[in-house]
C-alpha positions as CSV (number, residue, x, y, z in Angstrom):
1,M,0.0,0.0,0.0
2,I,1.3,3.5,-0.9
3,N,1.8,5.8,2.1
4,S,-0.4,8.9,1.9
5,M,-0.2,12.1,3.8
6,F,-3.9,11.7,4.6
7,A,-5.3,9.1,7.0
8,Y,-8.7,9.1,5.3
9,P,-10.5,8.0,3.3
10,M,-8.9,4.5,3.7
11,E,-9.9,2.0,1.0
12,I,-11.2,-1.2,2.6
13,A,-12.5,-2.9,-0.6
14,T,-12.8,-1.8,-4.2
15,D,-14.6,1.6,-4.2
16,M,-15.4,1.3,-0.5
17,Y,-13.7,3.5,2.1
18,V,-13.7,4.2,5.8
19,S,-13.3,7.7,7.3
20,K,-14.4,9.7,10.3
21,V,-17.1,12.3,10.5
22,G,-15.3,15.6,10.7
23,G,-18.2,18.0,11.1
24,F,-20.6,20.2,9.1
25,S,-20.4,23.0,6.6
26,P,-23.0,25.6,5.4
27,E,-21.5,25.4,1.9
28,L,-22.8,21.8,1.4
29,E,-26.3,20.9,0.3
30,K,-28.3,18.2,2.2
31,N,-27.4,15.6,-0.5
32,E,-23.7,16.3,-0.5
33,I,-20.7,15.3,1.6
34,G,-17.4,17.0,1.5
35,I,-13.9,15.6,1.7
36,N,-10.5,17.3,1.4
37,V,-10.0,17.4,-2.3
38,E,-6.3,16.4,-2.0
39,A,-7.3,13.4,0.1
40,I,-9.8,12.4,-2.5
41,Y,-7.2,12.3,-5.3
42,S,-4.5,10.9,-3.0
43,N,-6.4,8.0,-1.4
44,T,-9.4,7.2,-3.7
45,S,-10.6,6.5,-7.2
46,M,-13.5,9.0,-6.6
47,I,-13.9,12.0,-8.8
48,A,-14.6,15.2,-6.9
49,N,-18.0,16.7,-7.6
50,E,-19.0,13.8,-9.8
51,T,-18.9,10.6,-7.7
52,Y,-22.0,9.6,-5.7
53,A,-21.7,7.6,-2.4
54,K,-23.9,5.7,0.0
55,I,-23.1,6.3,3.7
56,R,-23.2,3.9,6.6
57,F,-22.2,4.6,10.2
58,L,-20.3,1.8,11.9
59,G,-22.2,0.2,14.7
60,E,-25.6,1.5,13.5
61,S,-28.4,-0.6,12.0
62,V,-28.7,0.2,8.3
63,K,-31.3,0.5,5.7
64,P,-30.9,-1.9,2.7
65,F,-28.3,-0.5,0.2
66,F,-30.8,0.5,-2.4
67,F,-32.9,2.5,0.1
68,R,-30.0,4.6,1.4
69,E,-29.6,8.1,0.2
70,S,-26.9,9.0,-2.3
71,Y,-24.6,11.9,-1.6
72,R,-22.5,13.7,-4.2
73,V,-18.9,13.8,-3.1
74,I,-17.6,17.4,-3.1
75,G,-13.9,18.2,-3.1
76,L,-13.3,20.6,-0.2
77,E,-10.7,23.3,-1.2
78,P,-8.6,25.3,1.3
79,N,-10.8,28.4,0.8
80,M,-14.0,26.5,1.7
81,E,-15.5,26.6,5.3
82,G,-15.7,22.8,5.6
83,F,-12.1,22.3,4.7
84,E,-11.0,22.7,8.3
85,C,-13.2,19.8,9.3
86,S,-11.5,17.5,6.7
87,Q,-7.8,18.1,7.3
88,N,-7.1,14.4,7.3
89,G,-9.8,13.4,4.7
90,E,-12.7,13.2,7.2
91,V,-16.3,13.4,5.8
92,V,-18.1,16.7,6.2
93,F,-21.9,16.9,6.0
94,S,-24.3,19.8,5.3
95,E,-24.9,22.0,8.3
96,S,-28.6,21.4,7.7
97,L,-28.0,17.8,9.0
98,A,-26.1,18.9,12.2
99,N,-29.2,18.3,14.4
100,T,-29.7,14.8,13.0
101,L,-26.1,13.7,12.6
102,G,-24.3,15.7,15.2
103,R,-23.8,12.6,17.5
104,Y,-21.7,11.0,14.7
105,V,-18.8,13.6,14.8
106,G,-15.6,11.7,15.3
107,R,-17.2,8.3,14.5
108,D,-16.3,5.9,11.7
109,V,-18.3,6.1,8.5
110,I,-18.3,3.7,5.5
111,I,-18.3,5.5,2.1
112,N,-19.6,3.2,-0.6
113,T,-19.1,4.4,-4.2
114,V,-19.6,1.1,-6.0
115,E,-22.9,2.2,-7.5
116,T,-21.3,5.2,-9.2
117,F,-19.0,3.0,-11.2
118,M,-21.6,0.3,-12.1
119,N,-22.6,0.6,-15.7
120,I,-26.1,-0.9,-15.2
121,D,-29.5,0.4,-14.1
122,V,-29.6,-1.3,-10.6
123,I,-33.3,-0.5,-9.9
124,S,-34.4,-2.1,-13.2
125,L,-32.3,-5.1,-12.4
126,V,-33.8,-5.6,-9.0
127,K,-37.3,-5.1,-10.4
128,K,-36.6,-7.8,-13.1
129,C,-35.3,-10.2,-10.5
130,L,-38.4,-9.7,-8.3
131,E,-40.7,-10.2,-11.3
132,N,-38.9,-13.4,-12.2
133,Q,-39.1,-14.7,-8.7
134,R,-42.8,-14.0,-8.2
135,G,-43.9,-14.3,-11.8
136,E,-45.7,-11.0,-11.7
137,R,-44.9,-7.3,-12.3
138,R,-44.2,-5.4,-9.1
139,R,-44.0,-1.7,-8.6
140,L,-40.9,-0.3,-6.9
C-alpha cells in the first residue's frame, strides 16, 4: 500500500472507504458530503464533484443498500469553510444535517461508491429479479 499524507478515506474494498465524520459546513447541500480534495485524489478513485456515495455509520443498524440516500462527493478546497473539518480526509456533511447527525462527529463512517462505477441500471435489475421470482410485475 502506498503511504499517503492523509489518514482518510482509507480503502477497505474496491470503491469502499472508511473515514471519520469531521463536522458540518454551510457550503454543502443536504445531498452532498465534502472531503478534502487532495485526500480524494491521493487516497481514492473518486472524482470530486461527480462521484456519488452511499453512507453507513459503523455500529448502526442500516437500511438496505438500495434505500439509502446517495450523496454527491464534493472536493473541499482550502478556501471553503468545511475544509478545516477535513484536514485528514474526514467526511463533512451539510450544516442542515447537524441536528440529526451531530452525534456522529468523530465516529467511523463507510463510504460506498460502488454504485457510481456500475454501468447498469440497478433499480431495473432488482425489479426484473423480483418479477422473475414472483412471476408478476411489481412496482418499486
